[in-house]
Phi, psi and omega in degrees: 000151182284160175302155179297129179263168175284159182073061182296149176304147187291162185296135179274122178226155177214134180050045178071014181225161177291141179299144180252121187240143175240143180252129183225108180203137179277012173248113181296324184296320180289320171306316183292329176291312182295318184298308180300318187289322182270352185300333181284341189255323184223167167268105180283105198266351178176171178207153180212153184249350179228167185290316178302316180296314182306304186302318180294315182285327178291320181296329182274333181262337176050056179295164172289316184224140179245124170273118199235119175286146188271319187252105173219160176298164178060041173104348174068190183307322179305323182292318182294314184296309190291323182294313188282329181295331183289331189248330186230066185296342175285348181281139179250153190238133172238114182290132177231103192217159177281341181279137176230033180276133188312318190289329179288321182292310187291324179300315177296316179293324174295330183282341173127001180294147183266356177185168185216124170224160183262165189289000175276357185290149178287154183301319175293324180288324178295317182292324176300313182301321183292318179304312182298311180306315179296332174281355177104005180284160166258134182232141181215147163296146195317302180294346186274331184298322177307319182296320182285322173292326171296316187290319184280328177289319187272317181215080185294339183247007187274143173281152181266110185216137178217110187306317180287324183286322184300333180286349180270143173294159174306318174297319183295327181292317176303313177295320174309306182304311179295317185297317182289345177271357176097014179285142175282162181307317179298325178291322176294319178296317178294326179294318182260005182060039179229167183277164180292333179293322176296324179294312182302324180293314181295319178300316176300326177288322178294313174309312184295312180294321185271358177057048174242170187229001185209159178293329175300316178294324182294318182296318177301315177298318179294319187290323180301330184258014179057031178275347187277000000 
């Protein structure tokens, strides 16, 4: 997350009280950063690192807004969203992810998220986004709104599916996207909070699954699918 900037966003309130926000992300350091940055604006009522934890704790705390990571084990943010919406439809979700891929954005919005912002967002902008989602608005990082408009205007009922892409895990997609953008293995490891050896393993798996032999081929493949 970016450093705290001057001119902090005003305190977010609903029905005369501070907004209650829940954090879902499988990286403890990132959750701690978000909690520190939002603490002046909202009440962070809980956090979770897994899908099961998130579903249980969101149900018990009933926050106004859930800040939701997209790529986690056991089904990711989408699994959390779909489970909670069945039992607590009043809870609103704002995706907060390192991914800015069209299929991730569209998939979360189709599942019921009210917005989608990337982890490069500033603390003040994130606080404002949480407040807007609580008020019922839809919020997107600038370039992501176009993905949603294009998808719903062109094929409003069509599922987003790609047989080759579907065989990759969420983490493999993240690694592939960063690799195609020119990131070195060390930079990918830092961005995703994983080891360099784990990055190498993911790249090997992607090459094997897609039956490719070079980073150049992977980059072209990712660009063709607008993953970059």
